[in-house]
NUMIZA-624706 format. One record per residue (C-alpha): residue number from 1; x, y, z. Coordinates in steps of 0.05 Angstrom, whole numbers, plus 32768, in hexadecimal, padded with zeros to 4 digits. Example, Ala and Ser with C-alpha at 12.3 -4.5 7.8 and 13.67 -1.06 7.14 Angstrom:
BEGIN
<rec 1, <80F6, 7FA6, 809C>>
<rec 2, <8111, 7FEB, 808F>>
REM end
This chain:
BEGIN
<rec 1, <7E8A, 7F53, 8012>>
<rec 2, <7E70, 7F87, 7FE3>>
<rec 3, <7E85, 7F93, 7F9C>>
<rec 4, <7EB5, 7FC9, 7FB6>>
<rec 5, <7ED4, 7FCF, 7FF8>>
<rec 6, <7ED6, 801A, 7FF8>>
<rec 7, <7EC6, 8051, 7FC5>>
<rec 8, <7ED2, 809A, 7FC5>>
<rec 9, <7EB1, 80C3, 7F8C>>
<rec 10, <7EC5, 810C, 7F81>>
<rec 11, <7ED0, 811A, 7FCB>>
<rec 12, <7EDD, 8162, 7FDF>>
<rec 13, <7EF2, 817A, 8023>>
<rec 14, <7F0E, 81BF, 803A>>
<rec 15, <7F1F, 81DC, 807D>>
<rec 16, <7F1C, 8225, 8098>>
<rec 17, <7F5F, 8240, 80AB>>
<rec 18, <7F7E, 8281, 80C0>>
<rec 19, <7F60, 82C0, 80DF>>
<rec 20, <7F33, 82CB, 80A3>>
<rec 21, <7F1B, 8284, 80A8>>
<rec 22, <7F29, 827B, 805E>>
<rec 23, <7F17, 8235, 8042>>
<rec 24, <7F53, 820D, 802B>>
<rec 25, <7F46, 81CC, 8004>>
<rec 26, <7F63, 818D, 801E>>
<rec 27, <7F42, 815E, 7FEC>>
<rec 28, <7F24, 8170, 7FAA>>
<rec 29, <7EFF, 8140, 7F7C>>
<rec 30, <7F23, 8104, 7F98>>
<rec 31, <7F0B, 80C0, 7F81>>
<rec 32, <7F24, 8078, 7F8E>>
<rec 33, <7F09, 8033, 7F90>>
<rec 34, <7F23, 7FF6, 7FB5>>
<rec 35, <7F0F, 7FAF, 7FA5>>
<rec 36, <7F02, 7F79, 7FDB>>
<rec 37, <7F3F, 7F4F, 7FED>>
<rec 38, <7F74, 7F7C, 7FD0>>
<rec 39, <7FAC, 7FA6, 7FEF>>
<rec 40, <7FA2, 7FF0, 7FD9>>
<rec 41, <7FD8, 8025, 7FE1>>
<rec 42, <7FC6, 8070, 7FE7>>
<rec 43, <8004, 8098, 7FD3>>
<rec 44, <8014, 80E1, 7FD0>>
<rec 45, <8042, 8119, 7FEA>>
<rec 46, <8037, 813B, 802C>>
<rec 47, <7FFB, 8167, 8029>>
<rec 48, <7FDC, 8141, 7FEE>>
<rec 49, <7F9C, 8130, 8015>>
<rec 50, <7FAB, 80E8, 802E>>
<rec 51, <7F9C, 80F5, 8079>>
<rec 52, <7F5B, 8118, 8068>>
<rec 53, <7F47, 80DF, 803A>>
<rec 54, <7F54, 80AC, 8073>>
<rec 55, <7F2C, 80D8, 80A4>>
<rec 56, <7EF1, 80D8, 8073>>
<rec 57, <7EF3, 808D, 806B>>
<rec 58, <7EF3, 8088, 80B8>>
<rec 59, <7EB9, 80B8, 80C3>>
<rec 60, <7EE8, 80E7, 80E7>>
<rec 61, <7ED9, 8120, 80B7>>
<rec 62, <7E9D, 812A, 8085>>
<rec 63, <7EA8, 813C, 803D>>
<rec 64, <7E8C, 817E, 8024>>
<rec 65, <7E74, 815B, 7FE6>>
<rec 66, <7E7B, 8119, 7FC0>>
<rec 67, <7E68, 80D4, 7FD2>>
<rec 68, <7E8C, 809A, 7FF7>>
<rec 69, <7E7B, 8055, 800D>>
<rec 70, <7E9E, 8025, 803D>>
<rec 71, <7E8D, 7FDB, 803B>>
<rec 72, <7E4C, 7FE9, 8015>>
<rec 73, <7E35, 8020, 8044>>
<rec 74, <7E3A, 806E, 8041>>
<rec 75, <7E76, 808E, 8063>>
<rec 76, <7E6B, 8097, 80AD>>
<rec 77, <7E3B, 805D, 80B4>>
<rec 78, <7E4C, 803A, 80F5>>
<rec 79, <7E37, 7FF6, 80DC>>
<rec 80, <7E70, 7FF7, 80AD>>
<rec 81, <7E9F, 800D, 80E4>>
<rec 82, <7E92, 7FCB, 8108>>
<rec 83, <7EB3, 7FA8, 80CD>>
<rec 84, <7EEF, 7FD9, 80C9>>
<rec 85, <7F35, 7FD6, 80E8>>
<rec 86, <7F63, 8012, 80EE>>
<rec 87, <7FAD, 801A, 80FE>>
<rec 88, <7FC0, 8066, 8101>>
<rec 89, <8005, 8080, 80EF>>
<rec 90, <8016, 8092, 8137>>
<rec 91, <7FE9, 8066, 8163>>
<rec 92, <7FE3, 8074, 81AC>>
<rec 93, <7FD7, 8038, 81DB>>
<rec 94, <7FCF, 8036, 8226>>
<rec 95, <8015, 8026, 823C>>
<rec 96, <8003, 8008, 827F>>
<rec 97, <7FDE, 7FCE, 825B>>
<rec 98, <7FFF, 7F90, 8242>>
<rec 99, <7FEC, 7F75, 81FD>>
<rec 100, <7FB5, 7F46, 8214>>
<rec 101, <7F92, 7F78, 8241>>
<rec 102, <7F98, 7FAE, 8209>>
<rec 103, <7F79, 7F81, 81D6>>
<rec 104, <7F42, 7F6C, 8207>>
<rec 105, <7F30, 7FB6, 8210>>
<rec 106, <7F2A, 7FC3, 81C5>>
<rec 107, <7F02, 7F83, 81BD>>
<rec 108, <7ED1, 7F99, 81F2>>
<rec 109, <7EC8, 7FDB, 81CD>>
<rec 110, <7EAB, 7FB0, 8193>>
<rec 111, <7E81, 7F8B, 81C4>>
<rec 112, <7EA2, 7F49, 81B7>>
<rec 113, <7E90, 7F15, 81EB>>
<rec 114, <7EC7, 7F01, 821C>>
<rec 115, <7EC6, 7EB7, 8206>>
<rec 116, <7ED2, 7EC8, 81BB>>
<rec 117, <7F00, 7F00, 81CD>>
<rec 118, <7F31, 7ED5, 81F5>>
<rec 119, <7F3C, 7EA8, 81BA>>
<rec 120, <7F43, 7EDF, 8188>>
<rec 121, <7F76, 7F03, 81B3>>
<rec 122, <7FA3, 7EC4, 81B4>>
<rec 123, <7F9C, 7EBB, 8168>>
<rec 124, <7FAD, 7F05, 815A>>
<rec 125, <7FEB, 7F03, 8187>>
<rec 126, <8002, 7EC6, 8161>>
<rec 127, <7FF3, 7EE6, 811E>>
<rec 128, <801C, 7F26, 812C>>
<rec 129, <8054, 7F00, 8151>>
<rec 130, <804A, 7F1B, 8198>>
<rec 131, <804E, 7EEA, 81D3>>
<rec 132, <8011, 7ED4, 81F9>>
<rec 133, <800F, 7EDC, 8245>>
<rec 134, <8046, 7F13, 8246>>
<rec 135, <8044, 7F45, 827F>>
<rec 136, <806D, 7F76, 8256>>
<rec 137, <8044, 7FB9, 8251>>
<rec 138, <803C, 7FDF, 8212>>
<rec 139, <8065, 8018, 822A>>
<rec 140, <80A2, 7FE8, 8229>>
<rec 141, <8095, 7FD3, 81E1>>
<rec 142, <80C1, 7FE5, 81A8>>
<rec 143, <80A8, 8009, 816A>>
<rec 144, <80A4, 7FC8, 8143>>
<rec 145, <807C, 7FA6, 817D>>
<rec 146, <804C, 7FDE, 8181>>
<rec 147, <8040, 7FDB, 8136>>
<rec 148, <8030, 7F90, 8140>>
<rec 149, <8001, 7F9F, 817A>>
<rec 150, <7FE1, 7FD7, 8150>>
<rec 151, <7FD3, 7FA5, 8118>>
<rec 152, <7FB5, 7F75, 814C>>
<rec 153, <7F86, 7FA9, 8166>>
<rec 154, <7F72, 7FBC, 8120>>
<rec 155, <7F5E, 7F72, 8117>>
<rec 156, <7F3C, 7F68, 8159>>
<rec 157, <7EF4, 7F6D, 8139>>
<rec 158, <7F08, 7F3E, 80FE>>
<rec 159, <7EFC, 7F77, 80CD>>
<rec 160, <7EF2, 7F70, 8083>>
<rec 161, <7F18, 7FB0, 8075>>
<rec 162, <7F58, 7FC7, 8097>>
<rec 163, <7F72, 800E, 808F>>
<rec 164, <7FBA, 801C, 809F>>
<rec 165, <7FDF, 805F, 809F>>
<rec 166, <802A, 8058, 8096>>
<rec 167, <802D, 8012, 80B4>>
<rec 168, <8079, 800E, 80AF>>
<rec 169, <8088, 8054, 80C8>>
<rec 170, <80C8, 8055, 80F3>>
<rec 171, <80D9, 800D, 80EB>>
<rec 172, <811B, 7FF1, 80D8>>
<rec 173, <8120, 7FC4, 8099>>
<rec 174, <8114, 7F85, 80BF>>
<rec 175, <80D5, 7FA5, 80E0>>
<rec 176, <80BD, 7FBD, 809D>>
<rec 177, <80C4, 7F76, 807F>>
<rec 178, <809C, 7F57, 80B9>>
<rec 179, <8064, 7F8B, 80B0>>
<rec 180, <8063, 7F7D, 8065>>
<rec 181, <805B, 7F33, 8074>>
<rec 182, <8023, 7F40, 80A4>>
<rec 183, <7FFE, 7F6C, 8072>>
<rec 184, <8005, 7F35, 803C>>
<rec 185, <7FEC, 7F04, 806F>>
<rec 186, <7FAD, 7F2D, 8078>>
<rec 187, <7FA0, 7F29, 802D>>
<rec 188, <7FA5, 7EDC, 8031>>
<rec 189, <7F72, 7EDD, 8067>>
<rec 190, <7F41, 7F02, 8038>>
<rec 191, <7F49, 7F47, 8056>>
<rec 192, <7F4A, 7F87, 802F>>
<rec 193, <7F83, 7FB4, 8041>>
<rec 194, <7F85, 8000, 8034>>
<rec 195, <7FC8, 8020, 8047>>
<rec 196, <7FE8, 8064, 8040>>
<rec 197, <8032, 8063, 803B>>
<rec 198, <8070, 808B, 8027>>
<rec 199, <8097, 804B, 8022>>
<rec 200, <8091, 8042, 7FD6>>
<rec 201, <80BA, 8000, 7FD4>>
<rec 202, <808A, 7FE3, 8009>>
<rec 203, <804E, 7FF8, 7FDF>>
<rec 204, <806B, 7FDC, 7FA0>>
<rec 205, <8079, 7F99, 7FC1>>
<rec 206, <8035, 7F8B, 7FE0>>
<rec 207, <7FFF, 7FB5, 7FBE>>
<rec 208, <7FD0, 7F9F, 7F89>>
<rec 209, <7FB6, 7FE4, 7F79>>
<rec 210, <7FCA, 802C, 7F88>>
<rec 211, <7FB0, 8073, 7F84>>
<rec 212, <7FDE, 80AD, 7F7F>>
<rec 213, <7FC1, 80F1, 7F9A>>
<rec 214, <7FDC, 8136, 7F92>>
<rec 215, <7FC0, 8179, 7FA6>>
<rec 216, <7F81, 8156, 7FBE>>
<rec 217, <7F73, 8130, 7F7D>>
<rec 218, <7F7B, 80EB, 7F64>>
<rec 219, <7FB1, 80F2, 7F30>>
<rec 220, <7FC1, 80A9, 7F1F>>
<rec 221, <7F9C, 8067, 7F31>>
<rec 222, <7F98, 801F, 7F1D>>
<rec 223, <7FB6, 7FDA, 7F23>>
<rec 224, <7FFF, 7FDF, 7F34>>
<rec 225, <8018, 7FAF, 7F01>>
<rec 226, <7FF6, 7FD5, 7ECA>>
<rec 227, <800E, 8018, 7EE5>>
<rec 228, <8056, 8003, 7EE7>>
<rec 229, <8058, 7FE3, 7EA3>>
<rec 230, <8078, 8008, 7E69>>
<rec 231, <804A, 7FFF, 7E2C>>
<rec 232, <806C, 7FE3, 7DED>>
<rec 233, <80AD, 7FD5, 7E0F>>
<rec 234, <80CF, 7F94, 7E21>>
<rec 235, <810C, 7F87, 7E50>>
<rec 236, <813A, 7F51, 7E34>>
<rec 237, <816E, 7F31, 7E60>>
<rec 238, <81A6, 7F08, 7E41>>
<rec 239, <81E0, 7EDF, 7E5B>>
<rec 240, <8224, 7ED0, 7E3C>>
<rec 241, <8249, 7EF8, 7E09>>
<rec 242, <827B, 7F2F, 7E15>>
<rec 243, <8282, 7F7C, 7E11>>
<rec 244, <8288, 7F7C, 7DC7>>
<rec 245, <8247, 7F54, 7DC1>>
<rec 246, <8224, 7F87, 7DEF>>
<rec 247, <823F, 7FBF, 7DC6>>
<rec 248, <8224, 7F9F, 7D86>>
<rec 249, <81DE, 7F97, 7DA4>>
<rec 250, <81E1, 7FDF, 7DBE>>
<rec 251, <81EE, 7FFA, 7D77>>
<rec 252, <81B7, 7FD0, 7D5B>>
<rec 253, <8181, 7FD5, 7D8E>>
<rec 254, <8191, 800B, 7DC1>>
<rec 255, <81B8, 800B, 7E03>>
<rec 256, <81CC, 7FC7, 7E1D>>
<rec 257, <81E3, 7FCC, 7E66>>
<rec 258, <8206, 7F99, 7E92>>
<rec 259, <81E1, 7F86, 7ED2>>
<rec 260, <81FC, 7F4E, 7F01>>
<rec 261, <8223, 7F2E, 7EC8>>
<rec 262, <81E8, 7F2E, 7E97>>
<rec 263, <81D6, 7F5B, 7E5C>>
<rec 264, <8195, 7F83, 7E60>>
<rec 265, <8172, 7FA7, 7E29>>
<rec 266, <8130, 7FCC, 7E25>>
<rec 267, <8114, 7FC7, 7DDF>>
<rec 268, <80D3, 7FD3, 7DB9>>
<rec 269, <80A6, 7F98, 7DBC>>
<rec 270, <80AB, 7F8D, 7D71>>
<rec 271, <80F6, 7F84, 7D73>>
<rec 272, <80F9, 7F4E, 7DA8>>
<rec 273, <8102, 7F14, 7D79>>
<rec 274, <8136, 7F39, 7D4F>>
<rec 275, <815E, 7F44, 7D90>>
<rec 276, <815A, 7EFD, 7DA6>>
<rec 277, <8171, 7EE5, 7D61>>
<rec 278, <81AC, 7F15, 7D61>>
<rec 279, <81BE, 7F02, 7DA9>>
<rec 280, <81BE, 7EB7, 7D97>>
<rec 281, <81EA, 7EC4, 7D5B>>
<rec 282, <821D, 7EE2, 7D8B>>
<rec 283, <8219, 7EA5, 7DB9>>
<rec 284, <81ED, 7EC7, 7DEC>>
<rec 285, <81B3, 7EA4, 7E10>>
<rec 286, <816F, 7EC3, 7E20>>
<rec 287, <8161, 7EC7, 7E6C>>
<rec 288, <811E, 7EEB, 7E6B>>
<rec 289, <80F4, 7F19, 7E40>>
<rec 290, <80C1, 7F40, 7E68>>
<rec 291, <8095, 7F7D, 7E60>>
<rec 292, <80BF, 7FB8, 7E77>>
<rec 293, <80AA, 7FD8, 7EB9>>
<rec 294, <80BC, 8015, 7EE0>>
<rec 295, <80C2, 801B, 7F2A>>
<rec 296, <808A, 8039, 7F55>>
<rec 297, <80BB, 8070, 7F6A>>
<rec 298, <80C4, 8084, 7F20>>
<rec 299, <8079, 8085, 7F15>>
<rec 300, <806B, 80AA, 7F54>>
<rec 301, <80A0, 80E1, 7F49>>
<rec 302, <808A, 80E9, 7F00>>
<rec 303, <8041, 80EF, 7F12>>
<rec 304, <804D, 8122, 7F4A>>
<rec 305, <807A, 814C, 7F1E>>
<rec 306, <8047, 814E, 7EE7>>
<rec 307, <800D, 815E, 7F13>>
<rec 308, <802F, 8192, 7F3F>>
<rec 309, <803A, 81C3, 7F05>>
REM end
C-alpha cells in the first residue's frame, strides 16, 4: 500500500448547461486525503459536489484542474482501477442471473482465472451472508440482499480500496446495522473504505475520518474524534444524590441535568476536581469524567450553516 490511499489536491470541475452553454462549477478547489486501512466518510448536502468527486476518483470525469492520485497512481490510470472496488448508490445488476453467476461474470471482467474465482465467490457469499448454490435470481432479491450482493461484487477483485456511495440507502434499521458490520469487517481485513452517506449516525459509528464539502469545497476535514471533541470542556457523570444536590451543583458550576437517573454536567477542564470534591461532599459518586463531545449531526449542521452564507 502507498502512504495515502487516495489524494485530491485543489480539484476543479465545471459543466456547461443551458442554451448558452454557461459553465457551472460542480467542484471548486476541493482537497481531501485518505490513509490506508481507514474508513473515510465524504459528507455534504445535495449539490455539494460529492457525486462529481466520486466520478473523478473512478475516472468517469476528468478534472479541469488540480491533481489527484489513487493508490499511488494518477486519476484515471487503469492500473489503479484493478485494485479498486465500487458500490454505486443505485446499482443495476442483471436480474436473470443468480448470485454465483453474477459474481462469476464480474470476476471474468477482471480476468480472474476460473479456479481462483470459484473459491473467491464462495468466500464472498459467506462474507456477505448470502447462501451458496441458490437458484434465486437477482430480480427476486430484496433491497438488503442486493446491497449484500453489491458489496460482494465490489470485492470480487480483492481490492485495496472500496468506494461506496450511500451503502445503506433504502434499508431498514436491521439492514443498516448489517451493512455497518460488513464495512467494519472490511477494515479488519485491511481494506480502505471510502463512503459517501447522508446517514450521519452511520458515519459517526464507523468512520475514522471525514470530510465535509459544501458548494464544491472542502469546509471541514480531519479525524472524527478530534472534530467531535469540544476543546477545554469535560462531561462529568455522577450517581446518587437528589434534586437539591443537583440544584446546588447547577448554581456553582452550571446546569446539571438528569439523564437515566444520573446527574450530568459539562464544565471547564480546570473545574473538574472542584466538581468531584463538591459532589463527594454531597454523597454523590463519580461515574465518569470524559472530554465533552458533540454529535456529528451538530457539527455537520453548524458547518453547513456557517459556509452557506
